[in-house]
N, C-alpha and C positions, 0 to 999 in steps of 0.2 A: 504494500499498499502505499508507503514511504515513496517507492523506486517513483510509483506513477505519480504520485504529489510535485515530485522533485523534476520530471520529466513534462508535466504539465505547468509548472512554474515556469521552466526554462524556455518552453513552447511560447507561452503566453507573454515572457518579456521579451522573446525575441520579436515576437509579431508588433507590440505598443513600440517599441524601439525601432521596427521598420515604419511603423504608419507615424513616427514620431518624425524620422527622419525623412518622409515622404512630406508631410508638412511642412515643414521648414524648407528643403530646398523649392517646392513650392514659390513660400513667401519669398526665398534670394531670390528665384527665376522673375516673380513679379515685380519686386523692386529695380533687379536689371532693366527688365520690358521698362518701365516707367521711365529707369535714367537713360535709356536710349531710346525715347520718342522724345522726350523732352530736348537730349541733345539733337536731335534732327530736327525738329521745330526751330531751336535757337540758329538751328547752321542756318536755315531757312529763313529766317529773319532778316537775319546778317546778309545772307545776299540777297534781299529784298534791298536793304539799305546801299550796298554796292552798285547794285542797279541802277538805283534812281539817282545815285551820284554819276557814273556813268553814265547816264542816257537821262538829263534831264527832263526832256519832254515825255518821260512817261509820267511826269506827276505836274507836267504843265494844263494850268485849269483851264484855258482856251482850248487844247488837246483834248483832256477829258470829258469835258462839259458839254464839246462840239459834236464827241464821238456820235454815229458811223460818220457825221462830215467830214470830221478832221481824225484823223493826219490826211493830209491828201493823195500824200507822196506812200506807193503801194510798200515800199520796204519798210519805213516808219507805222505802218499802218499796221503791218505784220510784226513788226515788235512789241507796238505798244497791245497789241490783241494778245499774245506770246506772255506780252507782261503781266498783263490782268489775269491770265490765266494760274499765272502764278500766284498772282497777290491772292486770287481766293482758291486757289491750292493751300495754300500758307494758312488761310484763315480756318481752313477747314480741318487740316494737320493740327492746328490751335484747338477748335471745338471739340476736335475726337481728343485729343489729349486732357483738356480743361473740363468737359464737358459740361460749363454750366455758364451762360450768358455775362455771368459778373466775372467770373475767374477768366474768362479769354479778354472782357474788357481790360481789367486791371492788369493783364501779361502786355495787350497791344493796342493800341488805338484806333479800334476797330470806326469807331463814328469818323475818324479824319481820311481813313483808308476808304471806306464807301462813301464818304461826300465826295470825294475825287473822282472814283471810279463805277458812280452808281449808273451812267447811259452805257456802260458797259453791260454792267450785271442788268439790266432791264434792255438790252439789246438781244443778247446772247442768250440764244435758244437752247444750246446746249448744256447751260446752269442745272436743266432738268436731270443730268448725270448726277447731283448732287442728292445725298439724300433728302430728304422731307422735313427730319426736323432741324438739317443746319438750311434748308432755305428758307425755314419758319422762323428762323435765328438771324439770318441777313434781312427779310424782310421786317419782321419785328423791329431791328434797331432803325431801319429807313423809316418804317411808319413811326418810331416815337421823335426820329429828327423831325418827322413834316409836324409832329405834335410841337415841336420846340419851335417850327421857324427856320429851321436849319437848312432844310430842304424843299424844293416844291411837291 
């Protein structure tokens, strides 16, 4: 009987140890994944800043607010459209990482970005590729901006 008790307690100890190990490994993996997600997001935001410095017309109010009439030059237009895709992909990345409007807006100045690139967002029919929640997030911020009189 004592041998059975020892065997059972050894088995229970082994199983319990394995479960605890799996739990801590998953916790560790989640922390690494969270860190990698934030690092990738930080890199995207840094790239946005570099692009806006290298190509100032990307943030030029006349170009942005007059889209699609501006820019007239095809090369500049294609660059601006690619830049806008990158801008909204970065916002989407922030939305996926932070998961709340408040946290995203604390991290990056969403209203400033949307104010500048709202014409592209409204004109682009491909933004349906973003999830419904993200589109609601973006359109909700636009609505808040309208209510505050920041945009029409």
